[in-house]
C-alpha positions as CSV (number, residue, x, y, z in Angstrom):
1,M,0.1,-0.1,0.1
2,K,2.6,2.4,0.9
3,N,4.5,2.1,-2.6
4,L,1.0,2.8,-4.5
5,Y,0.9,5.7,-1.8
6,T,4.3,6.9,-3.4
7,F,3.7,5.6,-6.8
8,L,0.5,8.2,-6.7
9,L,2.0,11.1,-5.4
10,L,4.5,11.1,-8.5
11,G,2.1,10.5,-11.2
12,I,-0.1,13.4,-9.8
13,F,3.1,15.5,-9.4
14,G,5.6,14.4,-11.2
15,F,8.3,13.7,-8.5
16,T,11.1,12.1,-11.1
17,A,13.9,12.1,-7.7
18,F,13.7,11.3,-3.8
19,A,16.6,12.0,-1.8
20,Q,18.7,9.4,-0.9
21,D,17.6,6.9,2.1
22,C,19.3,7.9,5.0
23,N,17.9,6.4,7.7
24,E,20.8,6.5,10.5
25,K,20.3,5.5,14.2
26,V,20.6,8.3,16.8
27,D,21.3,6.5,20.8
28,D,21.0,9.0,22.6
29,P,20.5,9.1,27.1
30,R,17.2,11.0,26.7
31,G,15.7,8.1,24.7
32,K,13.6,8.5,22.2
33,M,10.5,11.2,22.3
34,D,7.3,11.3,23.9
35,P,4.8,13.6,22.6
36,W,1.9,14.7,23.8
37,E,-1.4,13.4,23.1
38,K,-3.9,15.4,23.6
39,G,-3.2,18.9,22.9
40,A,-3.3,22.1,25.2
41,W,-7.0,23.5,23.8
42,E,-7.8,20.6,25.5
43,T,-5.4,20.0,28.7
44,G,-4.2,23.8,29.1
45,E,-0.8,22.6,29.6
46,Y,2.4,23.8,27.4
47,R,5.5,21.1,26.3
48,N,8.4,22.3,27.4
49,L,10.9,20.7,25.5
50,F,14.5,22.5,27.0
51,A,13.6,21.4,30.7
52,E,12.5,17.7,28.8
53,A,16.1,17.6,27.6
54,G,17.8,18.6,30.5
55,Y,18.5,22.4,30.6
56,P,17.7,24.7,34.1
57,Q,14.6,26.8,34.1
58,D,16.6,29.9,34.6
59,E,18.8,29.9,32.3
60,I,15.5,29.0,29.6
61,D,13.8,31.6,31.0
62,A,17.5,33.7,30.0
63,K,17.6,33.0,27.2
64,L,13.8,34.0,26.5
65,D,14.5,37.6,27.6
66,K,17.5,37.6,25.9
67,A,16.0,36.7,22.3
68,Y,13.1,39.2,22.9
69,Y,15.5,42.0,24.6
70,D,18.0,41.7,21.3
71,L,14.5,41.8,18.6
72,F,13.1,45.0,20.5
73,E,15.6,46.7,22.8
74,G,19.0,45.9,21.7
75,P,21.6,47.2,19.2
76,N,20.2,45.2,16.8
77,R,16.5,45.5,17.2
78,V,13.9,45.2,14.5
79,Y,11.2,47.3,16.4
80,F,11.5,51.1,16.7
81,E,9.4,53.2,18.1
82,V,8.3,56.6,16.7
83,G,6.8,59.4,18.6
84,D,5.1,58.4,21.6
85,D,2.4,56.2,21.0
86,M,3.6,54.3,17.7
87,A,6.6,51.6,16.5
88,Y,7.2,49.1,13.9
89,V,8.7,46.1,13.2
90,S,11.4,46.6,9.9
91,D,12.8,44.2,7.4
92,I,16.0,45.7,7.9
93,K,17.8,44.5,5.0
94,N,14.8,45.3,2.3
95,K,14.6,48.3,4.4
96,D,11.0,48.3,4.9
97,A,8.1,47.3,6.9
98,R,5.9,44.7,6.3
99,T,2.5,43.2,7.2
100,E,4.6,39.7,7.8
101,G,6.9,41.6,10.4
102,L,4.3,44.4,12.2
103,S,1.8,40.8,12.6
104,Y,4.2,38.4,14.1
105,G,5.5,41.8,16.7
106,L,2.3,41.8,17.7
107,M,1.7,38.4,18.4
108,V,5.4,38.6,20.7
109,A,3.8,41.7,22.3
110,V,0.2,40.0,23.1
111,Q,2.4,36.2,24.3
112,F,4.8,38.4,25.8
113,D,1.6,40.4,27.8
114,K,3.6,44.0,26.2
115,K,0.4,45.9,25.9
116,E,2.5,49.3,25.5
117,V,4.5,47.3,22.9
118,F,1.2,45.9,21.6
119,D,-0.3,49.2,21.2
120,K,2.3,51.4,19.6
121,L,2.5,48.4,16.8
122,W,-1.0,48.1,16.4
123,R,-1.4,52.8,16.1
124,W,1.6,52.3,13.5
125,T,0.2,49.8,11.6
126,K,-3.0,51.5,11.5
127,K,-2.1,54.4,10.4
128,Y,0.0,53.7,7.8
129,M,-0.6,50.2,6.5
130,Q,-4.6,49.9,6.7
131,H,-6.6,50.7,4.0
132,Q,-9.2,53.3,5.0
133,G,-12.0,53.0,2.7
134,G,-12.0,51.8,-0.8
135,A,-12.1,47.9,-2.6
136,R,-9.9,47.0,0.2
137,D,-11.1,48.8,3.3
138,A,-9.8,47.5,6.5
139,Y,-6.8,45.6,4.3
140,F,-3.0,46.3,4.5
141,A,-0.7,47.4,2.0
142,W,2.2,44.3,2.7
143,S,5.2,46.8,2.6
144,V,5.5,50.6,3.6
145,D,8.4,52.4,3.2
146,P,9.3,53.4,7.3
147,K,11.0,56.7,6.6
148,T,8.0,58.1,5.0
149,G,4.8,55.9,6.0
150,K,4.0,56.0,2.0
151,Q,2.5,51.8,0.9
152,N,5.1,50.7,-1.7
153,Y,2.7,48.2,-2.4
154,P,-1.0,48.7,-1.4
155,G,-1.9,44.8,-2.1
156,S,-2.5,42.7,0.8
157,A,-0.1,39.2,1.5
158,S,-3.4,36.9,3.0
159,D,-1.0,35.7,5.7
160,G,-0.3,39.9,7.2
161,E,-4.1,39.2,7.5
162,L,-3.9,36.1,9.2
163,Y,-1.7,36.9,12.0
164,F,-3.7,40.1,12.6
165,V,-6.1,38.5,13.0
166,T,-5.0,36.5,15.7
167,A,-3.2,38.7,18.0
168,L,-6.3,41.1,18.1
169,L,-8.4,38.2,18.6
170,F,-5.7,37.5,21.9
171,A,-5.4,40.7,23.0
172,S,-8.4,41.1,23.7
173,N,-9.1,38.0,25.4
174,L,-6.4,39.2,27.4
175,W,-6.8,42.5,28.0
176,G,-10.2,43.4,27.6
177,N,-12.1,46.3,24.8
178,E,-11.8,49.0,27.7
179,T,-8.4,50.3,27.5
180,G,-7.6,52.3,24.7
181,I,-8.0,50.1,21.5
182,D,-10.8,47.9,21.0
183,Y,-8.9,45.3,19.9
184,Y,-12.4,42.3,19.1
185,G,-14.0,45.6,17.1
186,E,-10.1,45.5,15.3
187,A,-10.3,42.1,14.2
188,R,-13.9,41.9,13.1
189,R,-13.5,45.2,10.8
190,I,-10.6,43.2,9.0
191,L,-13.3,39.9,8.9
192,D,-16.5,41.9,8.6
193,A,-14.5,43.8,5.3
194,M,-12.9,40.2,4.0
195,W,-16.4,39.0,4.2
196,S,-17.5,42.0,2.1
197,K,-15.0,42.0,-0.6
198,D,-17.0,40.8,-4.3
199,G,-14.1,40.9,-6.4
200,T,-14.5,44.8,-7.2
201,E,-11.4,45.8,-8.7
202,G,-10.4,42.1,-8.3
203,V,-10.7,42.5,-4.1
204,R,-11.2,39.5,-3.3
205,N,-11.3,37.7,0.7
206,V,-8.0,36.3,2.2
207,L,-9.3,33.3,2.0
208,N,-10.9,31.2,-1.0
209,V,-14.2,30.3,-0.8
210,E,-15.1,27.5,-2.7
211,H,-11.3,25.9,-1.8
212,K,-11.5,26.7,1.8
213,Q,-8.1,27.4,1.9
214,I,-5.8,30.4,2.2
215,N,-4.7,32.0,-1.0
216,F,-1.0,34.1,-1.8
217,V,-2.8,36.9,-2.2
218,P,-6.5,38.5,-1.8
219,H,-7.1,39.8,-5.4
220,E,-6.5,38.5,-8.7
221,G,-3.5,37.0,-9.8
222,G,-3.1,35.4,-6.5
223,Y,-6.5,34.2,-5.0
224,D,-6.5,31.0,-7.2
225,W,-3.2,29.1,-5.3
226,T,-1.4,29.5,-2.0
227,D,2.0,29.4,0.1
228,P,1.9,26.2,1.8
229,S,3.7,28.2,5.2
230,Y,0.5,30.1,5.0
231,H,-1.9,27.7,6.7
232,V,-1.6,27.3,10.3
233,P,-4.3,25.6,11.2
234,A,-4.7,26.7,15.4
235,F,-5.0,30.0,13.5
236,F,-8.2,29.0,12.2
237,E,-9.2,27.1,14.8
238,V,-8.8,30.5,17.3
239,W,-11.1,31.9,15.1
240,A,-13.7,29.4,14.8
241,E,-13.8,29.6,19.0
242,Y,-13.1,33.7,19.0
243,A,-14.8,35.3,16.1
244,N,-17.8,35.0,17.1
245,D,-18.8,36.4,13.3
246,G,-20.8,33.8,11.9
247,H,-18.6,32.4,10.2
248,E,-17.3,29.0,13.1
249,D,-17.9,25.9,10.5
250,F,-16.6,27.4,7.3
251,Y,-13.2,27.7,9.9
252,R,-13.4,25.0,11.1
253,D,-13.4,23.7,7.8
254,V,-10.2,25.5,6.8
255,A,-8.7,24.4,9.5
256,D,-9.7,21.3,8.4
257,T,-8.8,21.5,4.9
258,A,-5.1,23.0,5.6
259,R,-4.3,20.2,7.6
260,V,-4.9,17.9,4.5
261,F,-3.6,20.5,1.8
262,L,-0.2,20.2,4.1
263,H,-0.1,16.2,3.6
264,R,-0.2,16.4,-0.3
265,A,2.2,19.7,-0.2
266,T,4.9,18.0,1.7
267,H,7.0,15.5,-0.1
268,P,6.5,11.5,0.8
269,K,10.2,11.5,1.3
270,T,11.9,14.7,2.6
271,G,8.8,16.1,3.8
272,L,9.9,19.1,2.6
273,N,7.3,21.9,0.7
274,P,7.3,24.3,-1.9
275,D,7.2,28.1,-1.1
276,Y,4.1,28.6,-3.4
277,A,1.5,25.3,-4.1
278,E,-1.9,25.0,-6.1
279,F,-4.9,24.5,-4.1
280,S,-4.5,20.7,-4.9
281,G,-0.7,21.1,-2.6
282,E,0.8,20.8,-6.2
283,P,4.1,23.2,-6.6
284,H,3.4,27.0,-7.8
285,S,6.3,27.5,-10.2
286,R,6.1,31.1,-10.0
287,G,9.3,32.6,-12.1
288,K,11.9,31.1,-10.2
289,M,10.6,31.9,-7.0
290,G,8.5,28.8,-5.6
291,D,8.5,25.8,-7.1
292,A,11.0,25.1,-4.1
293,F,11.6,25.0,-0.3
294,R,12.8,28.2,-0.3
295,Y,12.7,31.2,2.6
296,D,8.9,31.0,3.5
297,S,8.9,26.9,3.4
298,W,11.2,27.4,6.7
299,R,7.5,28.3,8.5
300,V,6.0,25.3,7.7
301,P,7.6,22.3,10.4
302,M,6.5,25.7,12.8
303,N,3.2,25.7,12.1
304,I,2.4,22.0,12.2
305,A,4.2,21.7,15.3
306,M,1.9,24.3,16.6
307,D,-1.3,23.0,15.7
308,Y,0.1,20.1,17.1
309,S,0.8,21.0,20.6
310,W,-2.3,23.4,20.3
311,F,-5.0,21.2,19.0
312,A,-3.6,18.1,18.5
313,K,-6.2,16.7,15.6
314,D,-4.1,15.2,13.4
315,K,-1.4,13.2,15.0
316,K,-0.3,9.9,13.9
317,W,0.3,12.5,10.2
318,Q,2.0,15.3,12.2
319,Q,4.5,13.1,14.0
320,E,5.3,11.2,10.7
321,Y,6.1,14.4,9.3
322,A,8.0,15.5,11.9
323,E,10.0,12.2,11.7
324,R,10.1,12.9,8.0
325,I,11.8,16.2,7.9
326,Q,14.4,16.1,10.7
327,N,15.4,12.5,9.3
328,F,16.4,14.2,6.2
329,L,17.7,16.9,7.6
330,Y,20.0,15.1,10.1
331,C,21.4,12.9,6.9
332,E,22.4,16.3,5.1
333,G,24.4,16.9,8.8
334,I,22.3,18.0,11.6
335,D,25.1,21.2,12.1
336,T,26.0,21.7,8.2
337,Y,22.4,21.3,6.1
338,V,21.1,24.2,4.2
339,D,18.2,26.5,3.5
340,Q,16.9,25.9,0.6
341,Y,16.2,22.4,-2.1
342,N,14.1,21.2,-4.7
343,I,11.4,19.7,-2.5
344,D,12.8,16.0,-3.4
345,G,16.7,17.3,-2.1
346,S,18.5,17.9,-4.1
347,T,20.4,21.0,-5.0
348,P,17.9,23.7,-6.9
349,D,19.8,25.5,-10.0
350,W,19.1,28.7,-8.6
351,I,19.4,29.9,-5.3
352,L,16.9,33.0,-4.0
353,P,19.4,36.0,-2.9
354,A,18.5,37.4,0.5
355,G,20.5,40.5,1.5
356,G,22.5,41.0,-1.3
357,Y,24.6,37.3,-0.9
358,Q,23.4,34.7,-3.1
359,K,24.4,31.6,-1.6
360,L,23.3,28.2,0.5
361,R,23.7,28.9,4.3
362,H,22.8,26.6,7.5
363,S,20.4,29.6,8.5
364,L,19.1,30.5,12.1
365,G,15.2,31.2,10.4
366,L,15.4,27.2,9.7
367,V,17.4,25.9,12.3
368,S,14.9,26.8,14.7
369,T,11.4,25.5,12.8
370,A,12.9,22.3,12.7
371,G,13.9,22.3,16.1
372,A,10.1,23.4,16.7
373,A,9.2,20.1,15.0
374,S,10.5,18.0,17.8
375,L,7.2,19.1,19.8
376,M,6.0,15.9,17.1
377,T,9.0,13.6,16.6
378,T,9.3,10.5,18.8
379,H,12.6,9.0,18.0
380,P,16.0,10.1,19.8
381,K,17.2,12.3,17.1
382,G,14.3,15.1,18.3
383,W,16.5,16.0,20.8
384,K,19.8,16.7,18.2
385,F,17.2,19.7,16.5
386,V,16.4,20.8,20.7
387,D,20.3,21.1,21.2
388,E,21.0,22.9,17.8
389,V,18.1,25.3,18.8
390,W,19.9,25.8,22.0
391,N,23.3,26.6,21.3
392,A,22.1,28.4,17.8
393,K,22.8,32.1,18.3
394,L,20.7,35.6,16.8
395,E,24.4,37.2,15.5
396,P,26.3,37.7,12.0
397,Y,26.8,34.9,9.9
398,E,31.4,34.1,8.5
399,D,30.5,36.4,5.8
400,G,29.0,39.1,7.1
401,Y,25.2,38.4,6.2
402,F,23.3,39.2,9.4
403,D,19.3,38.9,9.3
404,P,17.5,40.0,13.1
405,Y,14.4,40.6,11.3
406,F,13.3,36.6,10.3
407,D,15.8,34.5,11.0
408,G,15.3,36.4,14.5
409,L,11.9,36.7,14.7
410,L,11.2,32.7,13.6
411,Y,14.4,31.9,16.8
412,L,12.0,33.6,19.0
413,F,8.8,31.9,17.7
414,S,10.9,28.7,18.0
415,L,12.1,29.6,21.5
416,M,7.7,30.3,22.7
417,H,7.1,27.1,21.6
418,L,10.3,24.9,23.1
419,S,9.5,26.5,25.9
420,G,6.1,26.4,26.2
421,N,5.3,29.9,26.3
422,Y,3.6,30.6,22.7
423,Q,0.2,29.7,23.9
424,I,-3.6,30.0,23.6
425,I,-4.8,32.9,25.0
426,H,-8.0,32.5,26.6
427,P,-10.6,35.6,27.4
428,S,-10.0,36.6,31.2
429,E,-11.6,34.9,33.9
């Protein structure tokens, strides 16, 4: 049956090569990993894998605090305040502020209970990114020049809206809506506007309603395909519980569809997924960018781990996936695997550049998210990936390249996951 399944996948997606078989066994004194069988939604508990791995709690807390300090307060921070009441997160290497970064900043702030930081980020986002009126009303320009506030691109990237809504719902649950910002009202404004988009001027829903999947961009040209790293089932479950906008069943369907999509989008041998995909899961080739495992793809292991940790509704497949991708990366070299691959594990003909560099490297961002996958893993190799995150540092690479934005934020998110500090925020009693 397994061989038949592989054959069918080959027939559907045209895979012609697989990574070399490698099932190197690893002995670790900590033994096999034992992923939890129930999610935090049911138990209210979050796994601290660093503690299970033997690291002292005071050192875990210090590492988490330092990562937050580095990104939000230190000399290499990506968080910048504007006046007394606003702030933004910058993709420094690209000299802009993106909905990706602002929404990540909001999520970090609410998880760390940093209300002042959250409010400053939201005020800047609302003033400079959010469209006020017109066909794009309540959506966000995905890239803004932080020096001038000018929108570089008025169109949206759907993951920005996804994170904004989720972070605002969490903020509403944590702080209420009577302290200066109506967080729930702001979340509902985005959602209600999303459902009102009817194609005027090409602007559509962030969710492809027919396929029940998040699209790449909510307008013509990107409405009918997707980015696997935008498929965050746990967030759609949160929408179903806390948005209260009458679309609860649809959001649960989107969460379930995202899980099935990720089955199809990840390679049966390597676990790697393309940056861009059709709704079928087949790679979507958009010029040179989308058909390989590159920067966007790094987020997928972390997203699947979050879904496992929070809801545990797809345990068997998620455990198999984690072992698949960690086994592939381990066999590539636990401290040398690179950050871009064809999804069959071979080297791409073209390397996507970043920050003026065009080279493969052992990137902190992928090290971090591959480590987060250990929340699902049963094999002893998972401990090695936890150790890799623990020993990682947010610092320039040997050639001088340094990305505290993408590397740094994924590193911080993964530290939060692995220490049990990335949590569903329920309404206060």
